[in-house]
Kinemage of the C-alpha trace (Angstrom):
@kinemage 1
@onewidth
@group {chain A} dominant
@subgroup {mainchain}
@vectorlist {calphas} color= white
{ca met a 1} P 121.236 231.735 68.259
{ca arg a 2} L 121.308 230.878 71.953
{ca ser a 3} L 124.444 231.489 73.854
{ca ala a 4} L 126.478 228.512 75.173
{ca lys a 5} L 125.483 229.657 78.727
{ca ser a 6} L 121.705 229.314 77.940
{ca ala a 7} L 122.156 225.836 76.592
{ca leu a 8} L 124.232 224.244 79.470
{ca pro a 9} L 121.496 224.074 82.046
{ca ala a 10} L 119.052 222.538 79.429
{ca ala a 11} L 121.723 219.827 78.572
{ca leu a 12} L 122.076 218.895 82.306
{ca ile a 13} L 118.389 218.607 82.705
{ca ile a 14} L 118.201 216.228 79.835
{ca ala a 15} L 121.225 214.159 81.159
{ca phe a 16} L 119.445 213.930 84.569
{ca ile a 17} L 116.230 212.619 83.166
{ca ile a 18} L 117.923 210.186 81.023
{ca ala a 19} L 119.967 208.859 83.963
{ca leu a 20} L 116.599 208.398 85.921
{ca leu a 21} L 114.953 206.572 83.184
{ca met a 22} L 117.903 204.066 82.926
{ca ala a 23} L 118.014 203.438 86.782
{ca ser a 24} L 114.264 202.574 86.691
{ca gly a 25} L 114.639 200.177 83.914
{ca leu a 26} L 117.562 198.332 85.588
{ca ala a 27} L 115.523 197.993 88.740
{ca ala a 28} L 112.590 196.410 86.870
{ca cys a 29} L 114.796 193.822 85.148
{ca thr a 30} L 116.576 192.631 88.187
{ca gly a 31} L 113.499 192.221 90.756
{ca asp a 32} L 113.819 195.051 93.253
{ca gly a 33} L 117.546 195.625 92.339
{ca glu a 34} L 118.642 192.216 93.982
{ca ser a 35} L 121.373 190.425 92.006
{ca thr a 36} L 120.491 187.093 90.221
{ca leu a 37} L 124.043 185.873 89.607
{ca pro a 38} L 125.249 182.931 91.413
{ca glu a 39} L 127.685 183.920 94.149
{ca thr a 40} L 129.087 180.321 94.501
{ca ala a 41} L 129.463 177.127 92.486
{ca ala a 42} L 126.673 175.567 94.463
{ca asp a 43} L 124.177 178.088 93.117
{ca thr a 44} L 124.871 176.836 89.511
{ca ala a 45} L 123.912 173.214 90.181
{ca ala a 46} L 120.889 171.634 88.654
{ca pro a 47} L 117.644 172.343 90.515
{ca asp a 48} L 116.079 169.659 92.763
{ca ser a 49} L 113.289 168.340 90.669
{ca ser a 50} L 111.818 166.065 93.363
{ca ala a 51} L 109.577 168.752 94.769
{ca ala a 52} L 108.572 169.860 91.323
{ca leu a 53} L 107.690 166.125 90.338
{ca thr a 54} L 105.789 165.639 93.567
{ca gln a 55} L 103.748 169.018 93.042
{ca asp a 56} L 103.211 168.641 89.276
{ca ala a 57} L 102.648 164.836 88.786
{ca pro a 58} L 99.149 163.922 88.225
{ca glu a 59} L 97.463 162.048 90.956
{ca thr a 60} L 97.090 158.216 90.398
{ca asp a 61} L 94.845 155.628 91.849
{ca pro a 62} L 96.162 153.366 94.743
{ca pro a 63} L 97.552 149.857 93.742
{ca ala a 64} L 94.671 147.563 93.054
{ca glu a 65} L 94.145 145.015 95.783
{ca thr a 66} L 95.115 141.455 95.148
{ca thr a 67} L 92.301 139.224 93.733
{ca gly a 68} L 93.838 135.845 94.397
{ca glu a 69} L 92.004 133.150 96.145
{ca pro a 70} L 92.079 133.143 99.982
{ca val a 71} L 94.555 130.827 101.427
{ca glu a 72} L 92.793 127.834 102.936
{ca pro a 73} L 93.797 126.800 106.673
{ca val a 74} L 95.957 123.838 106.965
{ca val a 75} L 94.128 120.542 107.808
{ca lys a 76} L 96.041 118.285 110.242
{ca lys a 77} L 95.535 114.611 110.120
{ca ala a 78} L 96.647 111.572 111.939
{ca val a 79} L 95.676 107.973 112.276
{ca ile a 80} L 96.981 106.283 115.430
{ca ala a 81} L 96.302 102.581 116.106
{ca gly a 82} L 96.659 100.358 119.025
{ca gly a 83} L 98.785 97.965 117.243
{ca gly a 84} L 98.154 95.551 114.676
{ca ala a 85} L 96.840 97.906 112.051
{ca gly a 86} L 95.234 96.479 108.996
{ca ser a 87} L 93.369 97.145 105.866
{ca lys a 88} L 90.609 99.343 107.367
{ca thr a 89} L 92.944 101.524 109.032
{ca tyr a 90} L 95.167 102.021 106.051
{ca lys a 91} L 92.150 102.607 103.648
{ca ala a 92} L 90.928 105.129 106.240
{ca ala a 93} L 94.329 107.062 106.022
{ca phe a 94} L 94.451 106.981 102.327
{ca ser a 95} L 91.007 108.310 102.200
{ca leu a 96} L 92.264 111.540 103.527
{ca ile a 97} L 94.376 112.197 100.525
{ca asp a 98} L 92.727 113.550 97.297
{ca lys a 99} L 95.531 112.168 95.071
{ca lys a 100} L 96.115 109.153 92.938
{ca asn a 101} L 99.439 107.482 93.837
{ca pro a 102} L 100.324 109.745 96.742
{ca lys a 103} L 103.948 110.037 97.879
{ca val a 104} L 104.477 107.799 100.878
{ca ile a 105} L 107.413 107.815 103.179
{ca val a 106} L 108.145 104.832 105.400
{ca leu a 107} L 110.000 105.145 108.535
{ca cys a 108} L 111.126 101.736 110.198
{ca thr a 109} L 113.649 103.457 112.581
{ca ala a 110} L 111.975 101.930 115.510
{ca gly a 111} L 112.651 98.418 113.969
{ca arg a 112} L 116.301 99.488 113.288
{ca asp a 113} L 115.495 99.627 109.442
{ca thr a 114} L 115.906 95.787 109.019
{ca val a 115} L 115.273 94.553 105.539
{ca glu a 116} L 112.362 92.591 106.839
{ca asn a 117} L 110.781 95.421 108.365
{ca ile a 118} L 111.288 97.842 105.346
{ca thr a 119} L 110.056 95.199 102.902
{ca ser a 120} L 106.994 94.476 104.906
{ca tyr a 121} L 105.871 98.036 105.221
{ca thr a 122} L 106.745 99.109 101.761
{ca asn a 123} L 105.041 96.094 100.233
{ca thr a 124} L 101.869 96.912 102.374
{ca met a 125} L 101.966 100.542 101.225
{ca arg a 126} L 102.366 99.766 97.688
{ca ala a 127} L 98.714 98.159 97.736
{ca tyr a 128} L 97.632 101.755 97.998
{ca ser a 129} L 100.282 103.757 96.138
{ca arg a 130} L 103.070 103.106 93.532
{ca asn a 131} L 105.101 106.121 95.014
{ca val a 132} L 106.472 104.528 98.170
{ca glu a 133} L 109.952 105.233 99.410
{ca ala a 134} L 111.658 104.060 102.812
{ca ile a 135} L 114.011 106.015 104.689
{ca ala a 136} L 116.638 103.916 106.515
{ca leu a 137} L 118.241 106.215 108.986
{ca ser a 138} L 119.892 103.325 110.724
{ca thr a 139} L 121.872 102.143 107.590
{ca gln a 140} L 122.105 105.101 105.292
{ca leu a 141} L 123.391 108.537 105.321
{ca tyr a 142} L 121.279 111.477 103.933
{ca asp a 143} L 122.047 115.089 102.933
{ca pro a 144} L 120.084 116.989 105.598
{ca ala a 145} L 118.447 119.278 103.068
{ca glu a 146} L 117.327 116.218 100.773
{ca leu a 147} L 116.249 114.236 104.057
{ca arg a 148} L 113.985 117.240 104.982
{ca glu a 149} L 112.491 117.778 101.464
{ca lys a 150} L 111.568 113.882 101.249
{ca ile a 151} L 109.624 114.143 104.585
{ca val a 152} L 107.957 117.639 104.486
{ca thr a 153} L 106.903 117.028 100.702
{ca ala a 154} L 105.297 113.643 101.379
{ca asp a 155} L 101.615 113.022 101.358
{ca leu a 156} L 101.505 110.288 103.923
{ca ile a 157} L 104.262 109.103 106.426
{ca ile a 158} L 103.961 106.034 108.177
{ca val a 159} L 105.948 105.048 111.154
{ca gly a 160} L 106.570 101.359 111.998
{ca gly a 161} L 106.882 99.775 115.501
{ca gly a 162} L 109.832 98.667 117.580
{ca gln a 163} L 112.002 100.330 120.104
{ca ser a 164} L 110.478 103.839 120.782
{ca glu a 165} L 113.530 105.362 122.699
{ca tyr a 166} L 115.985 104.204 119.914
{ca met a 167} L 113.805 105.677 117.361
{ca met a 168} L 113.483 109.087 119.061
{ca asp a 169} L 117.204 109.385 119.623
{ca thr a 170} L 118.036 108.602 116.116
{ca trp a 171} L 115.391 111.100 114.726
{ca lys a 172} L 116.887 113.769 116.976
{ca lys a 173} L 120.365 113.069 115.757
{ca phe a 174} L 119.326 113.849 112.208
{ca lys a 175} L 116.661 116.507 113.059
{ca val a 176} L 113.861 114.165 111.716
{ca asp a 177} L 111.683 115.079 114.788
{ca glu a 178} L 111.829 118.530 113.614
{ca tyr a 179} L 110.973 117.596 110.004
{ca leu a 180} L 108.226 115.269 111.042
{ca thr a 181} L 106.576 117.992 113.141
{ca glu a 182} L 106.850 120.356 110.311
{ca ala a 183} L 105.212 117.797 107.991
{ca tyr a 184} L 102.189 117.170 110.392
{ca asn a 185} L 101.738 120.929 110.761
{ca ser a 186} L 101.860 121.386 106.898
{ca gly a 187} L 98.916 118.756 106.405
{ca val a 188} L 100.809 115.450 105.729
{ca val a 189} L 98.846 112.567 106.772
{ca cys a 190} L 100.769 110.789 109.899
{ca ile a 191} L 99.967 107.302 110.844
{ca gly a 192} L 101.464 104.515 112.918
{ca ala a 193} L 100.677 101.838 115.515
{ca ser a 194} L 102.661 101.107 118.732
{ca ala a 195} L 105.893 102.931 118.427
{ca gly a 196} L 104.610 104.336 115.290
{ca gly a 197} L 101.646 105.772 117.236
{ca met a 198} L 103.564 106.799 120.404
{ca cys a 199} L 105.853 109.115 118.186
{ca trp a 200} L 102.779 111.305 117.308
{ca thr a 201} L 101.313 111.800 120.849
{ca tyr a 202} L 102.407 113.578 124.076
{ca ala a 203} L 103.207 110.606 126.152
{ca ala a 204} L 102.504 106.909 125.750
{ca trp a 205} L 102.878 103.992 127.968
{ca asn a 206} L 105.815 102.039 126.633
{ca asp a 207} L 108.261 99.122 127.279
{ca phe a 208} L 111.829 100.239 127.303
{ca tyr a 209} L 114.367 97.602 126.253
{ca glu a 210} L 116.637 96.991 129.230
{ca leu a 211} L 118.312 93.938 130.624
{ca pro a 212} L 117.268 91.455 131.963
{ca glu a 213} L 113.779 92.695 130.805
{ca ser a 214} L 111.847 95.458 129.716
{ca val a 215} L 110.994 98.378 131.944
{ca tyr a 216} L 107.513 100.050 131.370
{ca lys a 217} L 107.263 103.844 131.755
{ca trp a 218} L 106.104 106.841 130.024
{ca phe a 219} L 107.699 107.741 126.626
{ca tyr a 220} L 107.415 111.276 125.324
{ca gly a 221} L 106.678 111.839 121.597
{ca leu a 222} L 106.436 114.765 119.209
{ca asp a 223} L 103.352 116.115 120.886
{ca val a 224} L 101.378 116.914 117.771
{ca val a 225} L 98.472 114.730 118.788
{ca his a 226} L 97.591 115.938 122.246
{ca met a 227} L 96.752 112.874 124.412
{ca tyr a 228} L 98.122 110.171 126.627
{ca tyr a 229} L 98.322 106.812 124.695
{ca gly a 230} L 98.273 103.283 125.740
{ca pro a 231} L 98.727 100.625 123.009
{ca his a 232} L 98.486 96.983 123.057
{ca phe a 233} L 96.029 97.283 126.072
{ca ser a 234} L 94.965 93.653 125.787
{ca asn a 235} L 98.480 92.026 125.287
{ca ser a 236} L 99.581 91.815 128.860
{ca asp a 237} L 99.195 93.102 132.354
{ca leu a 238} L 102.302 95.234 131.982
{ca trp a 239} L 100.657 96.957 129.015
{ca arg a 240} L 97.496 97.208 130.933
{ca lys a 241} L 99.289 99.219 133.569
{ca phe a 242} L 98.436 102.326 131.567
{ca asp a 243} L 95.130 102.040 133.344
{ca thr a 244} L 96.743 102.474 136.831
{ca glu a 245} L 99.484 104.897 135.838
{ca ile a 246} L 97.472 107.463 134.041
{ca val a 247} L 95.387 108.081 137.224
{ca lys a 248} L 98.489 108.709 139.197
{ca leu a 249} L 98.966 111.940 137.103
{ca lys a 250} L 97.811 114.729 139.335
{ca asp a 251} L 98.855 117.673 137.111
{ca pro a 252} L 98.498 116.365 133.539
{ca lys a 253} L 99.418 118.491 130.450
{ca tyr a 254} L 96.179 117.139 128.750
{ca asn a 255} L 92.910 115.980 130.298
{ca val a 256} L 92.482 113.022 127.956
{ca gly a 257} L 94.075 109.599 127.350
{ca tyr a 258} L 93.151 106.390 125.329
{ca ala a 259} L 93.934 102.766 125.898
{ca met a 260} L 93.677 100.905 122.622
{ca glu a 261} L 93.565 97.208 121.904
{ca asn a 262} L 95.292 95.750 118.867
{ca gly a 263} L 93.164 96.398 115.731
{ca ala a 264} L 91.571 99.476 116.912
{ca ala a 265} L 92.464 102.961 115.710
{ca phe a 266} L 91.391 106.671 115.393
{ca val a 267} L 91.302 109.146 112.712
{ca ile a 268} L 92.097 112.417 114.113
{ca ile a 269} L 91.519 115.754 112.114
{ca asn a 270} L 92.647 119.023 113.621
{ca gly a 271} L 93.002 117.355 117.035
{ca glu a 272} L 89.498 115.880 117.010
{ca ile a 273} L 88.519 112.258 116.761
{ca val a 274} L 86.377 111.906 113.878
{ca lys a 275} L 86.302 108.145 113.380
{ca ser a 276} L 87.232 105.103 115.158
{ca ile a 277} L 88.117 101.731 113.563
{ca arg a 278} L 87.986 98.121 114.528
{ca glu a 279} L 89.718 95.697 112.278
{ca ser a 280} L 87.671 92.734 113.441
{ca gly a 281} L 84.726 94.745 114.915
{ca thr a 282} L 85.309 93.751 118.541
{ca glu a 283} L 88.262 95.569 119.702
{ca his a 284} L 87.939 97.924 122.519
{ca ile a 285} L 89.052 101.604 123.220
{ca tyr a 286} L 88.925 103.152 126.524
{ca glu a 287} L 88.632 106.836 127.134
{ca tyr a 288} L 90.215 108.663 130.278
{ca arg a 289} L 89.182 112.128 131.078
{ca tyr a 290} L 90.626 114.354 133.868
{ca ala a 291} L 88.259 116.875 135.647
{ca asp a 292} L 88.026 118.087 139.273
{ca gly a 293} L 91.237 116.774 140.209
{ca lys a 294} L 90.683 113.037 139.302
{ca trp a 295} L 90.513 110.639 136.239
{ca ser a 296} L 87.424 108.869 135.094
{ca lys a 297} L 87.310 105.775 132.635
{ca ser a 298} L 84.693 104.897 130.095
{ca glu a 299} L 84.565 102.815 126.906
{ca phe a 300} L 84.914 104.902 123.859
{ca ala a 301} L 81.663 105.135 121.663
{ca tyr a 302} L 81.752 103.811 118.267
{ca thr a 303} L 82.121 106.734 115.632
{ca asp a 304} L 82.437 104.681 112.494
């Protein structure tokens, strides 16, 4: 039997080896001996999953391109008559609409919305469509949103003759000038003669109603049809002054103008004249062109 003295060193050696083995195992479990316990509450929050989702989510194809039909450009259409528009002019205007019973808006503002004016125009339009409505700004009040809706959703707008300056003043009061411009630019067919033609052009030779007699000078319209316009060219010397007044313009906004006799009309598509109309076949249209600092005049060739 060994003595207690000889057993003591052996026991110390065994204890030392056990301690080494325990230290090695603890280091392996904690990763180089660093603590994995949270030091603050923030360390216990749920991990941010956005990065993991970005990295682990399967790749997807980009959104498919739209396969809808391409949007067709707006076709802008106007029919301008020199006065005395008739069936040939109206048929040409309605031929621009591919729809049965198109929605027609009648504006007799220049004629102060008299019953006679409205009745005459609406009856004429009903020969081409059963869907005709007159807007009487001189005698009725309209909700602005409803008024705009009526105008911009029309298929055809016809403006009657009369006092151009009263017409434009009234339109501006109710923003109808803006609605009509919007309608034209969205493809609504816009037609008219005399004041009803002037309103669509840039400038027109016009008789302003003043006492003791009318004063003839330039009237400025909506400028959706870019030209100078002289209606009623054969009616009187005062209307024929368009001929001498246009040549006085030395810095014109546009280089083209037309003087039209009653019964003559143009069909204009996207600013280009595509057809001329003569109700009786004998009416004249005169074209004025500005170039090299001066105006020249010629008779407009037939295009119908």
